ZAGURO-872495 format. One line per 8 residues: number of its first residue (from 1); for each residue x, y, z of C-alpha. Coordinates in steps of 0.02 Angstrom, whole numbers, plus 50000, padded with zeros to 5 digits. Example, Ala and Ser with C-alpha at 12.3 -4.5 7.8 and 13.67 -1.06 7.14 Angstrom:
1> 50615 49775 50390 ~ 50684 49947 50357 .
This chain:
1> 50001 50002 50000 ~ 50061 50172 49951 ~ 50095 50267 50108 ~ 49961 50421 50129 ~ 50003 50600 50122 ~ 50165 50685 50064 ~ 50280 50573 50178 ~ 50441 50501 50092 .
9> 50467 50320 50080 ~ 50562 50181 50000 ~ 50520 50049 49882 ~ 50618 49881 49907 ~ 50609 49741 49790 ~ 50733 49624 49686 ~ 50749 49655 49504 ~ 50597 49623 49400 .
17> 50471 49658 49527 ~ 50410 49819 49449 ~ 50497 49961 49557 ~ 50524 50071 49403 ~ 50351 50030 49333 ~ 50269 50093 49506 ~ 50388 50253 49507 ~ 50320 50307 49346 .
25> 50146 50311 49413 ~ 50192 50411 49572 ~ 50201 50588 49607 ~ 50346 50668 49708 ~ 50474 50810 49722 ~ 50615 50690 49689 ~ 50605 50504 49619 ~ 50757 50396 49636 .
33> 50770 50227 49538 ~ 50906 50099 49568 ~ 50970 50191 49730 ~ 51087 50032 49756 ~ 51189 50094 49614 ~ 51222 50271 49684 ~ 51382 50330 49760 ~ 51406 50363 49945 .
41> 51402 50552 49928 ~ 51261 50559 49819 ~ 51156 50444 49944 ~ 51214 50566 50081 ~ 51134 50713 49992 ~ 50967 50623 49982 ~ 50968 50569 50154 ~ 50994 50758 50207 .
49> 50863 50807 50090 ~ 50735 50687 50176 ~ 50794 50737 50344 ~ 50746 50922 50306 ~ 50572 50863 50273 ~ 50554 50997 50141 ~ 50520 50894 49991 ~ 50428 50722 49961 .
57> 50564 50590 49906 ~ 50530 50418 49844 ~ 50672 50304 49826 ~ 50675 50129 49745 ~ 50813 50005 49769 ~ 50863 49824 49762 ~ 50905 49737 49931 ~ 51091 49711 49875 .
65> 51219 49792 49868 ~ 51194 49871 50029 ~ 51328 49999 50076 ~ 51318 50097 50235 ~ 51258 50259 50147 ~ 51107 50169 50086 ~ 51076 50086 50258 ~ 51074 50258 50331 .
73> 50958 50331 50202 ~ 50835 50190 50216 ~ 50833 50207 50407 ~ 50784 50390 50383 ~ 50646 50350 50260 ~ 50573 50211 50383 ~ 50535 50367 50512 ~ 50437 50433 50381 .
81> 50340 50287 50331 ~ 50379 50089 50308 ~ 50450 50042 50162 ~ 50346 49964 50019 ~ 50401 49787 49980 ~ 50343 49727 49815 ~ 50300 49529 49798 ~ 50249 49410 49665 .
89> 50096 49422 49560 ~ 49937 49332 49612 ~ 49825 49228 49492 ~ 49705 49379 49451 ~ 49854 49496 49417 ~ 49943 49358 49303 ~ 49773 49332 49215 ~ 49759 49523 49188 .
97> 49933 49521 49101 ~ 49882 49379 48977 ~ 49724 49476 48916 ~ 49532 49459 48937 ~ 49476 49310 49032 ~ 49613 49180 48988 ~ 49588 48995 49042 ~ 49624 48953 49213 .
105> 49734 48818 49160 ~ 49845 48948 49060 ~ 49857 49069 49209 ~ 49912 48926 49317 ~ 50051 48874 49186 ~ 50113 49054 49185 ~ 50121 49070 49374 ~ 50214 48892 49380 .
113> 50349 48952 49252 ~ 50375 49125 49327 ~ 50341 49099 49518 ~ 50237 49264 49491 ~ 50399 49370 49465 ~ 50311 49525 49366 ~ 50444 49545 49241 ~ 50442 49361 49193 .
121> 50257 49357 49186 ~ 50265 49502 49070 ~ 50398 49405 48960 ~ 50290 49252 48950 ~ 50131 49333 48925 ~ 50195 49442 48782 ~ 50264 49294 48702 ~ 50099 49192 48702 .
129> 49999 49342 48643 ~ 50110 49357 48498 ~ 50144 49181 48460 ~ 50003 49078 48542 ~ 50014 48936 48656 ~ 50044 48752 48624 ~ 50074 48691 48796 ~ 50263 48739 48816 .
137> 50363 48896 48840 ~ 50372 48993 48669 ~ 50552 49032 48629 ~ 50526 49206 48605 ~ 50489 49216 48799 ~ 50665 49149 48831 ~ 50752 49277 48716 ~ 50691 49414 48819 .
145> 50801 49369 48967 ~ 50965 49425 48855 ~ 50964 49587 48937 ~ 50948 49527 49109 ~ 51097 49407 49079 ~ 51217 49555 49027 ~ 51214 49617 49201 ~ 51276 49450 49268 .
153> 51466 49442 49315 ~ 51559 49281 49292 ~ 51549 49217 49476 ~ 51361 49250 49476 ~ 51333 49165 49304 ~ 51436 49005 49371 ~ 51323 49003 49530 ~ 51152 49016 49440 .
161> 51209 48877 49312 ~ 51254 48774 49457 ~ 51085 48794 49541 ~ 50999 48760 49368 ~ 51075 48595 49376 ~ 50993 48550 49535 ~ 51131 48598 49665 ~ 51076 48665 49822 .
169> 51134 48835 49890 ~ 51244 48779 50030 ~ 51419 48820 50067 ~ 51473 48628 50053 ~ 51410 48618 49885 ~ 51446 48788 49810 ~ 51618 48852 49900 ~ 51732 48713 49822 .
177> 51655 48756 49654 ~ 51667 48929 49646 ~ 51829 48943 49757 ~ 51741 49061 49880 ~ 51741 49072 50073 ~ 51579 49051 50158 ~ 51561 49239 50177 ~ 51597 49278 50003 .
185> 51468 49147 49946 ~ 51339 49233 50064 ~ 51363 49392 49972 ~ 51353 49313 49799 ~ 51188 49218 49854 ~ 51122 49394 49904 ~ 51168 49465 49738 ~ 51084 49330 49649 .
193> 50928 49349 49751 ~ 50928 49532 49715 ~ 50939 49502 49530 ~ 50760 49422 49555 ~ 50827 49263 49471 ~ 50855 49170 49633 ~ 50708 49148 49746 ~ 50733 49172 49932 .
201> 50724 48974 49953 ~ 50872 48957 49826 ~ 50777 48899 49661 ~ 50756 48965 49501 ~ 50587 49000 49418 ~ 50578 48860 49286 ~ 50555 49001 49142 ~ 50712 49089 49198 .
209> 50807 48913 49229 ~ 50766 48868 49042 ~ 50820 49042 48975 ~ 50987 49025 49076 ~ 51023 48869 49000 ~ 50965 48910 48827 ~ 51063 49068 48823 ~ 51228 49019 48901 .
217> 51371 48969 48792 ~ 51356 48784 48786 ~ 51541 48759 48814 ~ 51536 48883 48966 ~ 51388 48793 49039 ~ 51453 48612 49017 ~ 51626 48669 49091 ~ 51524 48727 49252 .
225> 51416 48559 49265 ~ 51575 48448 49230 ~ 51668 48551 49378 ~ 51515 48535 49488 ~ 51492 48337 49460 ~ 51683 48315 49489 ~ 51676 48414 49651 ~ 51529 48317 49714 .
233> 51622 48146 49672 ~ 51772 48212 49766 ~ 51671 48251 49920 ~ 51565 48087 49903 ~ 51404 48192 49888 ~ 51259 48139 49791 ~ 51253 48161 49603 ~ 51094 48085 49552 .
241> 50995 48249 49575 ~ 51108 48346 49478 ~ 51122 48211 49335 ~ 50938 48203 49327 ~ 50922 48390 49314 ~ 51042 48396 49183 ~ 50959 48264 49075 ~ 50794 48350 49102 .
249> 50864 48516 49038 ~ 50979 48449 48897 ~ 50908 48277 48846 ~ 51061 48195 48876 ~ 51166 48130 49027 ~ 51346 48201 49078 ~ 51462 48048 49065 ~ 51564 48104 49218 .
257> 51456 48035 49349 ~ 51340 47905 49260 ~ 51404 47751 49351 ~ 51394 47848 49531 ~ 51227 47911 49488 ~ 51170 47724 49433 ~ 51224 47666 49600 ~ 51125 47801 49694 .
265> 50972 47773 49581 ~ 50967 47588 49630 ~ 50886 47618 49789 ~ 50748 47752 49727 ~ 50724 47705 49546 ~ 50796 47543 49472 ~ 50735 47582 49303 ~ 50828 47746 49294 .
273> 50982 47658 49370 ~ 50972 47527 49215 ~ 50965 47677 49095 ~ 51109 47753 49177 ~ 51213 47599 49176 ~ 51176 47578 48987 ~ 51224 47747 48956 ~ 51392 47725 49044 .
281> 51423 47575 48945 ~ 51394 47662 48780 ~ 51505 47803 48836 ~ 51649 47659 48856 ~ 51637 47632 49037 ~ 51558 47456 49033 ~ 51434 47416 49163 ~ 51327 47283 49090 .
289> 51317 47182 49250 ~ 51242 47327 49346 ~ 51127 47362 49211 ~ 51071 47184 49218 ~ 51039 47192 49411 ~ 50950 47364 49400 ~ 50829 47304 49258 ~ 50786 47149 49368 .
297> 50761 47250 49517 ~ 50653 47362 49414 ~ 50545 47201 49368 ~ 50601 47202 49186 ~ 50667 47018 49185 ~ 50653 47021 48988 ~ 50796 47156 48973 ~ 50894 47090 49131 .
305> 50912 46920 49025 ~ 50966 47008 48882 ~ 51103 47093 48968 ~ 51155 46964 49068 ~ 51158 46837 48932 ~ 51292 46932 48853 ~ 51400 46931 49012 ~ 51378 46738 49027 .
313> 51431 46710 48854 ~ 51602 46817 48891 ~ 51692 46705 48998 ~ 51828 46835 49014 ~ 51707 46974 49083 ~ 51737 47045 49263 ~ 51546 47059 49277 ~ 51519 46882 49224 .
321> 51472 46823 49402 ~ 51344 46963 49411 ~ 51262 46900 49246 ~ 51255 46723 49301 ~ 51163 46780 49462 ~ 51047 46893 49353 ~ 51001 46747 49233 ~ 50976 46623 49389 .
329> 50859 46743 49466 ~ 50767 46779 49313 ~ 50740 46598 49287 ~ 50680 46567 49465 ~ 50543 46695 49436 ~ 50497 46600 49288 ~ 50489 46422 49376 ~ 50637 46355 49286 .
337> 50721 46297 49451 ~ 50834 46169 49376 ~ 50925 46289 49258 ~ 50917 46426 49393 ~ 51012 46296 49517 ~ 51143 46269 49381 ~ 51174 46463 49361 ~ 51174 46492 49537 .
345> 51308 46351 49571 ~ 51417 46431 49431 ~ 51401 46593 49516 ~ 51453 46520 49677 ~ 51275 46553 49765 ~ 51265 46375 49843 ~ 51119 46419 49962 ~ 51009 46495 49824 .
353> 51054 46336 49713 ~ 50996 46222 49859 ~ 50823 46309 49878 ~ 50788 46303 49685 ~ 50829 46104 49687 ~ 50721 46083 49842 ~ 50579 46173 49753 ~ 50580 46030 49620 .
361> 50604 45888 49739 ~ 50779 45876 49757 ~ 50819 45936 49944 ~ 50992 45849 49966 ~ 51095 46017 49938 ~ 51004 46093 50087 ~ 51110 45975 50197 ~ 51264 46045 50132 .
369> 51225 46225 50146 ~ 51329 46308 50285 ~ 51223 46348 50436 ~ 51280 46537 50419 ~ 51377 46611 50277 ~ 51453 46770 50346 ~ 51535 46839 50197 ~ 51405 46950 50143 .
377> 51224 47008 50196 ~ 51149 46923 50056 ~ 51249 46769 50079 ~ 51200 46761 50259 ~ 51022 46779 50212 ~ 51023 46648 50087 ~ 51090 46525 50209 ~ 50952 46564 50331 .
385> 50820 46546 50188 ~ 50895 46377 50154 ~ 50897 46331 50329 ~ 50707 46382 50342 ~ 50671 46277 50188 ~ 50740 46125 50256 ~ 50644 46147 50422 ~ 50480 46157 50319 .
393> 50538 45976 50238 ~ 50599 45890 50393 ~ 50581 45994 50539 ~ 50478 46109 50632 ~ 50357 46258 50547 ~ 50403 46371 50700 ~ 50597 46347 50676 ~ 50568 46370 50481 .
401> 50469 46537 50518 ~ 50617 46593 50640 ~ 50753 46567 50507 ~ 50641 46656 50374 ~ 50610 46800 50483 ~ 50793 46814 50536 ~ 50840 46820 50358 ~ 50708 46959 50314 .
409> 50776 47067 50454 ~ 50947 47045 50392 ~ 50909 47102 50226 ~ 50781 47239 50261 ~ 50922 47390 50284 ~ 50984 47357 50100 ~ 50821 47277 50042 ~ 50790 47398 49895 .
417> 50955 47348 49812 ~ 50952 47166 49851 ~ 50917 47048 49695 ~ 50826 46887 49744 ~ 50741 46732 49670 ~ 50616 46748 49809 ~ 50609 46835 49963 ~ 50623 46765 50143 .
425> 50460 46868 50184 ~ 50370 46766 50043 ~ 50434 46600 50101 ~ 50390 46650 50282 ~ 50215 46696 50221 ~ 50194 46525 50140 ~ 50256 46430 50287 ~ 50128 46544 50394 .
433> 49990 46508 50289 ~ 50027 46324 50271 ~ 50036 46314 50462 ~ 49877 46436 50494 ~ 49988 46573 50567 ~ 49896 46704 50459 ~ 49938 46856 50571 ~ 50119 46821 50564 .
441> 50112 46807 50362 ~ 50031 46978 50364 ~ 50153 47055 50481 ~ 50310 46989 50382 ~ 50233 47044 50222 ~ 50190 47214 50281 ~ 50370 47230 50346 ~ 50449 47176 50162 .
449> 50339 47298 50075 ~ 50385 47441 50195 ~ 50572 47396 50172 ~ 50548 47379 49991 ~ 50639 47209 50001 ~ 50688 47150 49829 ~ 50623 47324 49746 ~ 50494 47314 49604 .
457> 50534 47129 49556 ~ 50460 47072 49724 ~ 50315 47197 49755 ~ 50182 47095 49664 ~ 50246 46940 49747 ~ 50224 47025 49918 ~ 50059 47107 49870 ~ 49978 46940 49802 .
465> 50024 46838 49952 ~ 49952 46972 50064 ~ 49793 46959 49955 ~ 49792 46775 49977 ~ 49791 46795 50164 ~ 49643 46906 50154 ~ 49548 46785 50041 ~ 49577 46641 50172 .
473> 49500 46755 50299 ~ 49350 46781 50197 ~ 49385 46968 50158 ~ 49360 46937 49981 ~ 49318 47128 49939 ~ 49483 47182 50008 ~ 49571 47041 49920 ~ 49500 47085 49752 .
481> 49545 47265 49784 ~ 49731 47219 49817 ~ 49730 47093 49682 ~ 49662 47239 49565 ~ 49791 47367 49622 ~ 49928 47250 49596 ~ 49875 47186 49411 ~ 49849 47384 49362 .
489> 50028 47426 49429 ~ 50111 47300 49315 ~ 50100 47294 49115 ~ 50138 47099 49138 ~ 50164 46982 49274 ~ 50297 46855 49275 ~ 50241 46669 49261 ~ 50251 46634 49453 .
497> 50153 46792 49499 ~ 50025 46764 49354 ~ 49990 46584 49430 ~ 49957 46660 49598 ~ 49848 46807 49529 ~ 49755 46682 49431 ~ 49735 46569 49592 ~ 49671 46721 49684 .
505> 49540 46773 49549 ~ 49469 46599 49547 ~ 49470 46581 49740 ~ 49380 46756 49765 ~ 49253 46721 49629 ~ 49227 46544 49715 ~ 49204 46623 49884 ~ 49083 46748 49819 .
513> 48975 46620 49738 ~ 49019 46715 49570 ~ 48991 46578 49437 ~ 49013 46703 49299 ~ 49175 46770 49380 ~ 49247 46595 49392 ~ 49201 46559 49208 ~ 49290 46732 49157 .
521> 49446 46690 49260 ~ 49462 46504 49200 ~ 49547 46536 49020 ~ 49691 46642 49105 ~ 49710 46529 49236 ~ 49726 46379 49126 ~ 49859 46467 49029 ~ 49953 46523 49190 .
529> 49966 46336 49234 ~ 50046 46293 49080 ~ 50176 46442 49090 ~ 50249 46387 49256 ~ 50306 46210 49305 ~ 50238 46134 49460 ~ 50355 46166 49612 ~ 50340 46169 49805 .
537> 50311 46347 49820 ~ 50160 46355 49700 ~ 50044 46234 49781 ~ 49918 46358 49850 ~ 49867 46425 49678 ~ 49879 46241 49607 ~ 49759 46180 49732 ~ 49633 46327 49720 .
545> 49630 46309 49533 ~ 49598 46126 49554 ~ 49440 46161 49651 ~ 49391 46300 49512 ~ 49420 46162 49383 ~ 49314 46047 49476 ~ 49167 46181 49503 ~ 49167 46209 49317 .
553> 49176 46023 49265 ~ 49354 46031 49197 ~ 49452 45939 49321 ~ 49528 45824 49185 ~ 49610 45977 49112 ~ 49727 45994 49272 ~ 49749 45813 49296 ~ 49931 45813 49236 .
561> 49971 45953 49355 ~ 49898 45873 49500 ~ 49992 45718 49469 ~ 50152 45824 49448 ~ 50125 45895 49626 ~ 50077 45728 49699 ~ 50243 45651 49628 ~ 50345 45800 49689 .
569> 50278 45786 49870 ~ 50323 45610 49873 ~ 50495 45632 49814 ~ 50505 45755 49964 ~ 50440 45622 50076 ~ 50263 45703 50089 ~ 50328 45840 50211 ~ 50173 45878 50341 .
577> 50180 46067 50309 ~ 50167 46057 50128 ~ 50053 45908 50103 ~ 49909 45962 50226 ~ 49837 46116 50141 ~ 49861 46020 49979 ~ 49750 45877 50038 ~ 49622 45997 50098 .
585> 49610 46082 49929 ~ 49611 45917 49840 ~ 49472 45855 49957 ~ 49357 45997 49902 ~ 49402 45970 49730 ~ 49342 45787 49748 ~ 49191 45848 49829 ~ 49138 45957 49684 .
593> 49187 45822 49561 ~ 49091 45694 49667 ~ 49242 45583 49655 ~ 49215 45476 49812 ~ 49382 45373 49800 ~ 49486 45527 49778 ~ 49380 45606 49928 ~ 49420 45448 50034 .
601> 49600 45460 49992 ~ 49630 45642 50037 ~ 49521 45626 50200 ~ 49626 45482 50251 ~ 49785 45584 50218 ~ 49725 45722 50323 ~ 49666 45616 50471 ~ 49829 45526 50474 .
609> 49908 45700 50510 ~ 49791 45749 50655 ~ 49922 45741 50795 ~ 49970 45926 50722 ~ 49857 46054 50790 ~ 49810 46135 50617 ~ 49799 45964 50540 ~ 49668 45917 50679 .
617> 49571 46072 50637 ~ 49561 46028 50446 ~ 49541 45831 50484 ~ 49404 45871 50584 ~ 49307 45989 50466 ~ 49353 45865 50322 ~ 49262 45717 50416 ~ 49108 45836 50435 .
625> 49106 45870 50248 ~ 49104 45682 50207 ~ 48972 45657 50338 ~ 48848 45783 50280 ~ 48875 45737 50101 ~ 48815 45569 50153 ~ 48671 45640 50224 ~ 48730 45638 50414 .
633> 48726 45804 50505 ~ 48780 45806 50685 ~ 48747 45996 50714 ~ 48857 46006 50874 ~ 49006 45922 50792 ~ 48984 46037 50632 ~ 48971 46190 50739 ~ 49129 46152 50839 .
641> 49222 46109 50683 ~ 49168 46268 50600 ~ 49212 46371 50752 ~ 49390 46295 50758 ~ 49415 46346 50570 ~ 49354 46521 50612 ~ 49488 46520 50762 ~ 49634 46479 50653 .
649> 49583 46620 50522 ~ 49489 46510 50403 ~ 49319 46616 50435 ~ 49252 46576 50260 ~ 49285 46390 50268 ~ 49203 46387 50431 ~ 49044 46487 50382 ~ 49034 46380 50225 .
657> 49038 46218 50320 ~ 48903 46280 50444 ~ 48799 46351 50302 ~ 48798 46187 50206 ~ 48756 46084 50357 ~ 48610 46200 50385 ~ 48542 46178 50218 ~ 48555 45988 50238 .
665> 48492 45965 50410 ~ 48306 45913 50432 ~ 48306 45979 50621 ~ 48229 46165 50606 ~ 48320 46204 50779 ~ 48483 46140 50704 ~ 48456 46229 50558 ~ 48435 46398 50647 .
673> 48590 46374 50743 ~ 48697 46326 50611 ~ 48651 46476 50506 ~ 48674 46590 50656 ~ 48846 46511 50674 ~ 48885 46538 50491 ~ 48830 46724 50508 ~ 48929 46761 50659 .
681> 49086 46695 50564 ~ 49037 46808 50412 ~ 49011 46966 50524 ~ 48829 46967 50484 ~ 48692 46986 50622 ~ 48609 46818 50674 ~ 48439 46767 50636 ~ 48384 46823 50794 .
689> 48414 47002 50746 ~ 48327 46984 50585 ~ 48175 47120 50554 ~ 48010 47045 50527 ~ 47941 47020 50365 ~ 47797 47115 50302 ~ 47634 47038 50268 ~ 47659 47026 50083 .
697> 47834 46955 50108 ~ 47769 46823 50227 ~ 47641 46768 50088 ~ 47769 46762 49954 ~ 47886 46662 50077 ~ 47750 46535 50104 ~ 47713 46513 49918 ~ 47905 46491 49884 .
705> 47929 46364 50025 ~ 47783 46278 49932 ~ 47886 46260 49787 ~ 47798 46376 49667 ~ 47878 46466 49523 ~ 47893 46662 49522 ~ 47764 46654 49393 ~ 47642 46538 49483 .
713> 47664 46642 49640 ~ 47630 46808 49534 ~ 47469 46733 49458 ~ 47422 46674 49636 ~ 47442 46853 49722 ~ 47388 46951 49559 ~ 47563 47031 49548 ~ 47698 47011 49412 .
721> 47834 46882 49418 ~ 47959 47025 49423 ~ 47877 47099 49579 ~ 47895 46932 49656 ~ 48074 46925 49612 ~ 48098 47100 49695 ~ 48016 47023 49854 ~ 48124 46883 49859 .
729> 48285 46991 49843 ~ 48222 47105 49976 ~ 48197 46949 50092 ~ 48380 46895 50060 ~ 48440 47061 50097 ~ 48338 47083 50259 ~ 48383 46900 50304 ~ 48568 46920 50261 .
737> 48568 46771 50167 ~ 48701 46739 50036 ~ 48611 46617 49923 ~ 48444 46543 49877 ~ 48472 46386 49970 ~ 48511 46491 50131 ~ 48353 46589 50111 ~ 48254 46436 50096 .
745> 48334 46366 50258 ~ 48305 46530 50349 ~ 48115 46537 50302 ~ 48094 46352 50351 ~ 48171 46401 50519 ~ 48063 46554 50531 ~ 47904 46462 50495 ~ 47951 46323 50637 .
753> 47977 46460 50758 ~ 47809 46540 50718 ~ 47720 46376 50739 ~ 47796 46354 50905 ~ 47728 46505 50981 ~ 47540 46444 50966 ~ 47576 46286 51042 ~ 47668 46360 51189 .
761> 47533 46475 51226 ~ 47401 46325 51209 ~ 47521 46222 51342 ~ 47517 46380 51450 .
């Protein structure tokens, strides 16, 4: 705000903020622009004039340079009126510069490019008015900076070029580059801010930055950036921000720091790291081994294999070992464990080789793996993983989980740069799922995702296993969301992850009674089975797809895969941990296929292991299933078995067992109790909490129970069949029934309950 009256005052702002423009609109006895350029004697004369208060004096100046005479003058002016400090333009003011009613997006673009500095807004607005707007800065806007840059001395120009390349305005970064002492640097920064080019926070408006880079002599610009990178390399300071910034500005990478920038990028952006290592190789600094690792960490196994293959073929390459490991890991993710193990052995990664062999039924090398390999973090973690796999086959699930979780903790600090065939978190989650420790599975997967273990290569693996836990708990909506997000985040899944995704899609559809969804999922699921050979760590999706195939009448389509899995488990001695869930899933596939011989086989296998706690839960549930399919329903036994399933996290399985028993029992009281049991496990209110049906709904219910069709009911009640369907849908919703069979069971129970009331009253 302009001070009122005839008081003298000062206007302070950096260059480009409109001091001169404002002075031309003001009236005073003496108007002085660029007072910071005046000599001390002249400034003293002006100060004396202000002190006499005989004339109105308005003085405009930049905040730097600031000599003693200017400081004395501004102090005198402050006694007359507060200084007028000019700032950036707001959206309304910027829009006015563009003309009448410009689009909001254009105004926003101008402010983003100029940071609201009035002079730069004027440059850009003028160029847009004259040349139009195509979404980018018109070249004419950049050329208007030429006069501004003529005022820059050599040190100031070098400083601004360093900032343009992404350097922070710190003494550590800039003093060595500019050969300045800290106080000299502070003075230079003050001068830079006074020009208006450098903001108080130490950044350049994008428009000014682009103009500076465009109008600087290329040799001078490149020399400054080269010296900047060399200085940072000597200091051990990060170079990635500078390298990225230079690439953004020029479209090319500076060769001086490609490898160092690539190493830094491994932890934050493996795809960029692969690009940087590739550029280093092209510039004569071979880094193909690092490029292969970076591509793999980014989840790009196709290119990782291309890079690594060339290293494997070159026996004299110093990076041949890195190439072998990259190829081995890519093969493991694609289920090629035999070849993967061979590559790991050639590279000296014996623990990973032993795990790969065990996955296909050859566990002998696990015993030869050292208990702890302390040479590197990855070697130590791999040894713990091998120990964990050995425990899943011949020892205790608890000891296996301990080994896997120790391995996971070992890898977490460097997790984003560690290239793995599988993560200890994934193996821990599989072990936990197979032993009903779903809480542990969720926890270890959450930790792995937070730490970024395995980078992008293992993100989908961890998310899919997490979704699997949710599905087992009966949280199908949440599992579906996690599956959808995972599929949306990746253009293509590797075969192992594709198989788990197919198993999830089929399993979710089955638990939601979504036959159409199951039919839709089947073609891709069938393809996924062919793309990934059967191994120990993919029994979960294979078992789920066996049930889906049986549900669709296609069990024969997966027969060879089931035989391969049976043979694999037999070669491993049918380890209880891995066979338990397998037999549980095979039992349900047999039930759906009405294959009684297979049903008895898998029931026997389950009951044989019932001395284990989880095995006892599944064995009891399996016996209940076989009994109720034979027409024998012991409600108390079923309810107990269903509640035990619920207690170990298998809420959907427990609810389904109770619900199917309710449908098959002939005792109305048992039916009610079992339906309530199922609802509790699904998190739904029990039948005792159901609201009463309307009179019309009771009429419809009675006719539904009598076996009439919707059309027959409509004819009887003089309503349309569509209205009958609407009433039935409302009853299902009100009574929390997931299927027509469950609705019928609930209606029968309600009818029995109503019939008891008059009898009780009569006895009373």
